[in-house]
C-alpha positions as CSV (number, residue, x, y, z in Angstrom):
1,M,121.0,81.7,100.3
2,A,119.6,78.1,99.8
3,W,116.9,77.6,99.2
4,R,114.7,74.6,100.5
5,R,111.7,72.5,101.2
6,Y,110.3,73.7,104.3
7,P,106.3,73.6,105.7
8,F,104.5,76.5,104.8
9,E,105.2,78.0,108.9
10,S,109.3,77.7,107.4
11,M,108.6,79.9,104.8
12,W,108.3,83.3,106.3
13,R,111.5,82.1,107.8
14,D,113.2,81.9,104.6
15,M,111.9,85.6,103.6
16,E,112.4,86.8,106.3
17,E,116.4,85.8,106.1
18,M,116.2,86.8,102.9
19,R,115.5,89.7,103.0
20,S,117.7,90.7,105.5
21,E,120.5,89.7,103.6
22,L,118.8,92.9,100.5
23,E,119.1,94.5,104.5
24,N,122.6,93.6,104.1
25,I,123.8,94.5,100.7
26,V,121.8,97.2,100.4
27,S,123.7,99.1,103.4
28,Q,127.6,98.0,102.8
29,T,126.4,99.1,99.0
30,Y,125.1,102.3,100.7
31,P,126.5,103.2,103.6
32,T,123.9,105.6,104.9
33,G,121.8,102.9,104.1
34,G,120.4,104.2,101.4
35,K,118.5,106.8,103.3
36,L,119.8,109.7,101.4
37,L,117.4,111.3,99.7
38,L,114.5,110.0,102.7
39,P,115.9,111.3,106.4
40,G,113.8,110.2,109.3
41,G,112.6,107.0,109.3
42,V,110.7,108.7,105.6
43,A,111.5,105.9,103.8
44,D,110.1,102.9,106.8
45,R,106.5,105.2,106.2
46,M,107.0,105.0,102.2
47,L,107.0,100.4,102.6
48,P,103.6,99.6,102.8
49,A,102.9,101.2,99.9
50,I,105.2,100.5,98.3
51,R,104.7,96.4,98.8
52,G,100.9,97.3,98.3
53,V,99.6,96.9,101.7
54,F,98.4,98.8,104.0
55,R,99.3,100.0,107.9
56,V,97.0,98.7,110.3
57,D,96.3,98.7,113.9
58,V,96.0,96.0,116.6
59,R,94.5,96.1,120.6
60,E,92.5,94.5,122.9
61,Q,89.8,95.5,125.0
62,G,87.5,94.3,126.7
63,D,86.1,91.6,125.5
64,E,87.1,92.5,122.0
65,V,89.9,92.4,119.4
66,I,89.9,96.0,117.6
67,I,91.5,96.9,114.0
68,V,92.3,100.1,112.5
69,A,93.5,99.9,108.7
70,D,94.1,103.3,106.6
71,L,92.4,103.0,103.1
72,P,93.3,106.5,101.3
73,G,91.3,107.2,98.5
74,V,89.2,102.9,98.9
75,G,85.0,103.2,98.8
76,K,83.5,101.6,101.1
77,E,81.8,98.9,98.6
78,Q,85.8,97.7,97.9
79,V,86.3,96.6,100.9
80,S,85.8,93.1,101.7
81,L,86.3,91.1,104.9
82,D,87.7,87.4,106.1
83,L,88.0,85.4,108.9
84,L,89.9,83.2,107.5
85,N,90.3,81.2,111.0
86,P,90.0,83.1,114.5
87,R,93.5,84.1,114.4
88,A,92.9,85.4,110.9
89,L,91.8,88.4,109.8
90,E,91.7,89.1,105.4
91,I,91.5,92.5,104.7
92,A,91.1,93.1,100.8
93,C,90.5,96.1,98.6
94,E,90.4,97.2,94.9
95,R,91.9,100.9,94.6
96,K,90.6,102.5,91.3
97,E,92.8,103.8,89.5
98,E,91.8,108.0,88.9
99,T,91.3,107.3,84.3
100,A,93.2,109.7,82.5
101,E,93.5,109.9,78.8
102,S,97.3,109.7,78.6
103,S,99.8,109.8,81.1
104,E,102.0,113.2,79.6
105,G,102.8,116.0,82.2
106,Y,103.4,113.3,85.1
107,F,106.6,113.7,86.2
108,L,106.2,111.5,90.2
109,R,103.3,109.1,89.9
110,E,103.8,107.8,93.3
111,R,99.6,106.6,93.8
112,I,98.9,102.9,93.8
113,S,95.9,101.7,92.9
114,G,94.8,98.1,91.5
115,S,94.0,94.4,94.1
116,L,95.7,95.8,98.2
117,R,95.4,92.0,100.4
118,R,96.8,91.6,104.1
119,V,96.0,89.4,106.0
120,V,96.2,91.2,109.9
121,A,96.8,88.3,112.4
122,M,95.1,88.2,116.0
123,P,96.6,88.1,119.4
124,T,93.7,85.8,120.2
125,D,91.1,83.5,119.3
126,V,88.4,85.8,117.9
127,T,84.8,84.9,116.2
128,D,82.6,87.4,113.6
129,E,79.5,86.3,115.6
130,G,78.5,90.1,116.6
131,S,80.8,91.0,115.1
132,T,80.7,95.1,113.5
133,A,82.8,96.9,111.1
134,T,82.4,100.8,110.2
135,F,83.9,103.1,107.5
136,K,84.6,107.1,107.3
137,N,86.7,108.8,105.4
138,G,89.4,106.1,104.7
139,V,89.2,104.5,108.0
140,L,88.6,101.3,108.4
141,E,87.4,100.3,111.9
142,V,86.4,96.2,112.8
143,H,85.1,95.1,116.3
144,L,85.9,91.8,116.9
145,K,84.0,89.2,119.7
146,K,86.8,87.5,121.5
147,V,86.4,83.5,122.3
148,R,86.1,82.3,125.2
149,A,87.9,80.1,126.8
150,A,86.4,76.7,127.7
151,A,86.2,75.2,130.7
152,K,88.9,71.8,130.2
153,P,87.3,69.2,132.0
154,R,89.4,67.3,134.7
155,I,89.7,63.9,135.6
156,L,89.0,63.0,138.9
157,I,91.3,60.8,140.3
158,E,89.8,58.2,143.1
């Protein structure tokens, strides 16, 4: 794959091509797609955690867009929200690692600590005015108000 210089949007296209090529290489090397040890789509469900992101649901309901994010092991004080533009909400948090005097005795250690950040695309323009957010039992729920479309000015023909 040749690296090319593109505007910002096409960078994601290049990354998607690279991901697709990597999947092809893995599927040719491992006929089962590398999922032999993790049946039933377990690998697909684990990818967000492996990548250091978290899962979200986005839905429209009436005059709101509702985002629900699972942030297990994170406290309310560790979460920050930022509306980057009318179509993008950034959710960021810091998951602290449990302090342990040594790492001896571990057979497997998968729980992720550190910074987690995700920019969530909105289906329509939203505003933070009148919006709310709640956090309970590791689940963040954000209600953002939709921006009403302004009536387009019409030009009358005489």
